[in-house]
C-alpha positions in Angstrom: 9.8 18.9 8.8 8.0 22.2 8.4 10.8 24.3 6.9 11.8 24.4 3.3 15.5 24.0 4.3 14.8 20.9 6.4 12.6 19.5 3.7 15.2 19.8 0.9 17.9 18.5 3.2 15.8 15.5 4.0 14.8 14.4 0.5 17.8 12.3 -0.2 17.5 10.7 3.2 13.8 10.0 2.8 14.6 8.2 -0.5 17.1 6.0 1.4 14.8 5.2 4.2 11.9 4.4 1.9 13.6 2.5 -0.9 17.2 1.8 0.2 16.9 -1.7 1.4 18.9 -4.3 -0.4 17.2 -7.0 -2.3 16.6 -10.1 -0.1 16.7 -13.6 -1.2 13.4 -15.5 -1.4 10.0 -14.0 -2.3 6.6 -15.2 -2.8 7.0 -18.9 -2.2 5.0 -21.7 -3.7 3.1 -24.2 -1.6 0.7 -27.0 -2.2 -2.7 -25.8 -3.2 -6.0 -27.3 -2.0 -6.7 -28.6 -5.5 -5.7 -27.8 -9.0 -6.0 -24.1 -9.7 -7.5 -23.8 -13.2 -5.7 -20.5 -13.9 -2.3 -21.8 -12.8 -2.8 -25.1 -14.6 -3.9 -23.5 -17.9 -2.0 -20.3 -17.8 -5.2 -18.6 -18.9 -7.9 -16.4 -17.4 -11.2 -18.0 -16.5 -12.9 -15.2 -18.5 -11.1 -12.8 -20.9 -12.9 -9.5 -20.4 -12.5 -5.8 -20.7 -13.5 -3.2 -18.2 -16.1 -0.7 -19.4 -13.4 1.9 -20.1 -11.4 -0.5 -22.2 -8.9 -1.8 -19.7 -8.0 -5.5 -20.0 -5.5 -8.1 -18.9 -3.0 -8.3 -21.7 -0.9 -11.2 -20.5 -0.8 -13.9 -17.9 2.5 -15.5 -16.8 2.6 -18.4 -14.4 5.5 -18.1 -11.9 4.9 -21.2 -9.9 2.0 -23.2 -8.5 0.7 -20.2 -6.5 1.9 -17.1 -8.2 1.0 -15.2 -11.4 2.3 -12.1 -13.0 -0.4 -10.2 -15.0 0.1 -7.3 -17.4 -3.0 -5.2 -17.2 -3.6 -2.4 -19.7 -4.8 0.7 -18.0 -6.9 2.9 -20.3 -6.6 5.8 -17.9 -2.8 5.7 -18.0 -2.4 4.3 -21.5 0.1 1.6 -20.6 0.4 -1.9 -19.1 0.7 -2.2 -15.3 2.4 -5.3 -13.8 0.3 -7.1 -11.2 1.7 -9.7 -8.9 -0.9 -12.3 -7.7 -0.6 -14.9 -5.0 -3.5 -17.3 -5.4 -5.5 -18.7 -2.6 -4.5 -21.9 -0.8 -7.8 -23.5 -2.0 -9.3 -22.4 -5.3 -12.2 -24.8 -5.3 -14.6 -21.9 -4.6 -14.4 -18.2 -5.4 -12.3 -16.4 -2.9 -11.9 -12.8 -1.7 -9.1 -10.4 -2.7 -6.6 -8.4 -0.6 -5.0 -5.5 -2.5 -1.6 -5.2 -0.8 0.2 -2.0 -1.8 3.9 -1.2 -1.6 5.3 2.0 -0.3 7.0 5.0 -2.0 9.0 2.9 -4.5 5.8 1.4 -5.9 7.3 -2.1 -6.0 9.8 -1.0 -8.7 12.8 -1.4 -6.4 13.8 -3.8 -3.7 11.7 -2.2 -1.0 8.7 -4.5 -1.4 6.5 -6.8 0.6 8.0 -9.6 -1.4 11.6 -8.9 -0.8 11.6 -7.4 2.7 9.0 -9.5 4.6 7.6 -13.0 5.0 4.2 -11.9 3.7 4.1 -14.6 1.1 4.7 -17.3 3.7 2.1 -15.7 6.0 -0.6 -15.9 3.2 0.4 -19.4 2.1 -2.3 -21.1 4.0 -5.0 -18.4 3.5 -7.9 -18.5 1.1 -7.3 -15.1 -0.4 -6.0 -13.6 -3.6 -3.2 -11.3 -2.8 -2.9 -8.6 -5.5 0.0 -6.2 -5.6 0.6 -3.7 -8.4 4.1 -2.9 -9.5 4.3 0.8 -10.4 3.1 4.1 -9.0 6.3 5.1 -7.3 6.1 8.4 -5.4 2.5 8.8 -6.7 0.4 8.2 -3.5 -1.7 5.9 -5.8 -4.0 8.8 -6.6 -5.2 10.6 -9.7 -2.9 13.5 -10.4 -4.3 16.8 -11.7 -1.4 17.0 -14.3 1.3 14.9 -15.8 4.6 15.2 -14.0 7.9 15.8 -15.9 9.6 13.1 -13.8 6.7 10.8 -12.7 4.6 11.0 -15.8 0.8 10.3 -15.9 -0.6 9.0 -12.7 -4.3 7.8 -12.6 -3.9 5.2 -9.9 -7.2 5.9 -8.1 -9.0 5.2 -11.3 -6.9 2.1 -12.0 -7.3 0.6 -8.5 -11.0 1.4 -8.0 -12.5 1.1 -11.5 -10.2 -0.7 -14.0 -8.5 -3.5 -12.1 -11.1 -5.0 -9.7 -13.6 -6.2 -12.3 -10.8 -7.8 -14.2 -9.5 -9.6 -11.2 -12.9 -10.7 -10.2 -13.8 -12.1 -13.6 -10.4 -13.3 -14.8 -9.4 -15.0 -11.6 -12.8 -16.0 -10.3 -12.6 -13.9 -7.2 -15.9 -13.4 -5.2 -16.0 -9.6 -5.3 -15.2 -9.1 -1.6 -12.1 -6.9 -1.2 -9.8 -5.5 1.4 -6.8 -3.2 1.0 -3.6 -2.6 3.0 -0.6 -0.4 2.6 2.4 1.1 4.3 4.0 4.6 4.5 3.0 6.4 1.3 0.3 3.9 0.5 -0.8 3.9 4.2 -2.4 7.2 3.2 -3.7 5.8 -0.1 -5.6 2.9 1.5 -7.6 5.4 3.5 -8.3 7.6 0.5 -9.4 4.8 -1.9 -12.4 3.5 0.2 -13.7 7.1 0.4 -13.4 7.4 -3.3 -15.1 4.1 -4.0 -17.7 3.4 -1.3 -18.5 -0.3 -0.9 -15.5 -1.6 -2.8 -13.5 -2.6 0.3 -14.7 -4.2 3.4 -11.5 -3.9 5.5 -8.6 -1.4 5.5 -5.2 -1.6 7.1 -2.9 1.4 7.1 0.6 1.0 8.4 2.6 4.2 9.2 0.6 6.4 6.8 -0.4 10.0 7.3 -4.2 10.5 7.1 -4.1 14.2 7.5 -2.5 15.5 4.3 -4.0 19.0 4.1 -2.7 20.3 7.4 0.9 21.7 7.5 2.5 18.7 9.0 0.7 16.2 6.7 1.2 18.3 3.7 4.9 18.5 4.4 5.1 14.7 4.8 3.5 14.1 1.4 5.5 16.8 -0.3 8.8 15.4 1.0 7.8 11.9 -0.2 6.9 13.1 -3.7 10.0 15.3 -3.9 12.2 12.3 -2.9 11.2 10.7 -6.2 11.8 13.8 -8.2 8.1 14.7 -8.5 6.3 17.9 -7.8 3.3 17.6 -5.5 1.7 20.6 -7.2 1.1 18.3 -10.1 -0.7 15.9 -7.7 -3.1 18.2 -5.8 -1.9 21.7 -6.6 0.1 24.1 -4.4 -0.2 24.0 -0.6 -3.7 25.2 0.3 -5.3 24.2 -3.0 -8.8 22.7 -2.3 -7.7 19.4 -3.9 -5.6 18.7 -0.8 -8.6 18.8 1.5 -10.8 17.0 -1.0 -8.4 14.0 -0.8 -7.7 14.2 2.9 -9.0 11.1 4.8 -9.0 13.0 8.1 -11.3 15.7 6.6 -13.6 13.1 5.3 -13.3 10.6 8.1 -17.1 10.3 8.4 -16.9 8.4 5.1 -14.9 5.6 6.7 -17.9 4.5 8.6 -18.8 0.8 8.1 -15.3 -0.3 7.3 -13.2 -2.7 9.4 -10.3 -0.3 10.1 -6.8 -1.1 11.4 -4.2 1.7 11.8 -0.7 1.2 13.2 2.3 3.3 13.9 5.5 3.2 16.0 6.6 6.2 18.1 9.8 7.0 16.2 11.9 5.8 19.1 14.3 3.0 18.0 13.1 -0.4 18.8 13.9 -4.1 18.3 14.2 -3.9 14.5 16.6 -1.0 14.6 20.0 -2.7 15.1 23.3 -2.3 13.2 23.1 -4.5 10.1 20.0 -6.2 11.4 17.6 -8.1 9.1 15.3 -5.1 8.7 17.8 -2.2 9.0 19.4 -0.2 6.2 22.9 -1.5 5.7 26.1 -0.2 7.4 26.6 2.4 10.0 25.3 5.2 7.7 22.1 3.2 6.9 21.5 2.5 10.6 21.9 6.2 11.5 19.6 7.2 8.7 16.9 4.7 9.7 17.1 5.8 13.3 17.2 9.6 12.7 15.1 10.2 9.6 13.1 7.0 9.9 12.3 8.0 13.4 11.2 11.5 12.3 9.0 10.1 9.6 7.4 7.6 12.0 6.8 10.3 14.6 5.0 12.4 11.9 2.9 9.5 10.8 2.1 8.8 14.5 0.9 12.4 14.9 -1.4 12.0 11.9 -2.8 8.7 13.1 -3.5 9.9 16.6 -5.4 12.9 15.2 -7.4 10.4 13.1 -8.1 8.3 16.2 -9.5 11.4 17.9 -11.6 12.3 14.9 -13.1 8.8 14.6 -13.9 8.7 18.3 -15.7 12.0 17.9 -17.7 10.5 15.0 -18.4 7.3 16.9 -16.7 5.2 14.2 -14.9 2.1 15.6 -11.4 1.3 14.6 -8.5 -0.7 15.8 -5.4 1.5 16.5 -2.1 -0.2 17.2 0.3 2.3 18.6 3.6 0.8 19.6 5.9 2.4 22.2 8.9 2.1 19.8 9.6 1.7 16.1 10.9 3.6 13.2 9.6 3.9 9.6 10.9 0.5 8.5 10.1 -3.0 7.3 10.4 -5.0 10.5 7.5 -3.1 12.0 5.4 -3.3 8.9 5.8 -7.0 8.8 4.6 -7.2 12.4 1.7 -4.8 11.6 0.5 -6.9 8.7 0.2 -9.9 10.9 -1.4 -7.9 13.7 -4.0 -6.5 11.3 -5.0 -9.9 9.8 -8.0 -10.4 12.2 -9.4 -7.1 11.1 -8.8 -7.7 7.4 -10.1 -11.3 7.7 -13.3 -10.1 9.3 -14.3 -8.1 6.2 -13.1 -10.8 3.8 -15.2 -13.4 5.5 -12.2 -15.5 6.4 -11.0 -17.0 9.7 -8.5 -14.9 11.7 
């Protein structure tokens, strides 16, 4: 992945691996709540409020007896951001919040937790607000130093750490206890955001992310992802070697992950049980299968390299974390579905919920 020629040849394939899954039937399913949810019942927020910077929830749409779609105005980005919310099983008391981020497509395509996994069913019996933004494709959910001709204005760190949480807490009656989880691109983001906002999250789960973005391998990983969406990573953190890369590198600032309940998972890149021709979590057709195995394997091996380095660094610092390194597995949804479930005890611990 280190050479320019390899990078440019890989961009189209990366896009296919990261966002090429067909839409699946189903989605966030409804279930019986443990009592009438006042937000679902009324279609209105408990409190209509503005963040200090002028952000606010502009619209609430009830999808069913467990799910809402919010339109949240971001003052930092000057536009509404769609937010999908799965409400807790029991809303009779304030509940914690899990921010569940999508990957490189930002939830604007069919490569989403909703379409590609059974996450909704998994959370159906859990007393947690599951909050997923729709937007931020190819952005790393960070604050970019400059507007990008293709990807526009990205101020996602500000949105996710300053603008959105107080609105969720007040409008939905959440209890202010948060966790965050993400995969691939956002597997990096969920390690950056707790460093940027100390105390905001109690638990973090990163699936197939690269924590070490300022070293040559990690930089190339991030650069390929951004380029796959038509963006220029120089507009994110500057050219390779710019101090902004190190300033936003979770590996470099690993000491600031102390005190979090941490879960990090990766496959090896070797094809495993979810890599089968036309399987339920495989890119369609022979070409898709080959792409998932070859490029998806390379991406996962690179992420594995980053995570093992993070493990070594955390061990040196005496910071406990749960690392789940599987002997097989490519950069694909079957393994992320498994990882989400495997991480729940770690997430739940910080959220104050039963595992």
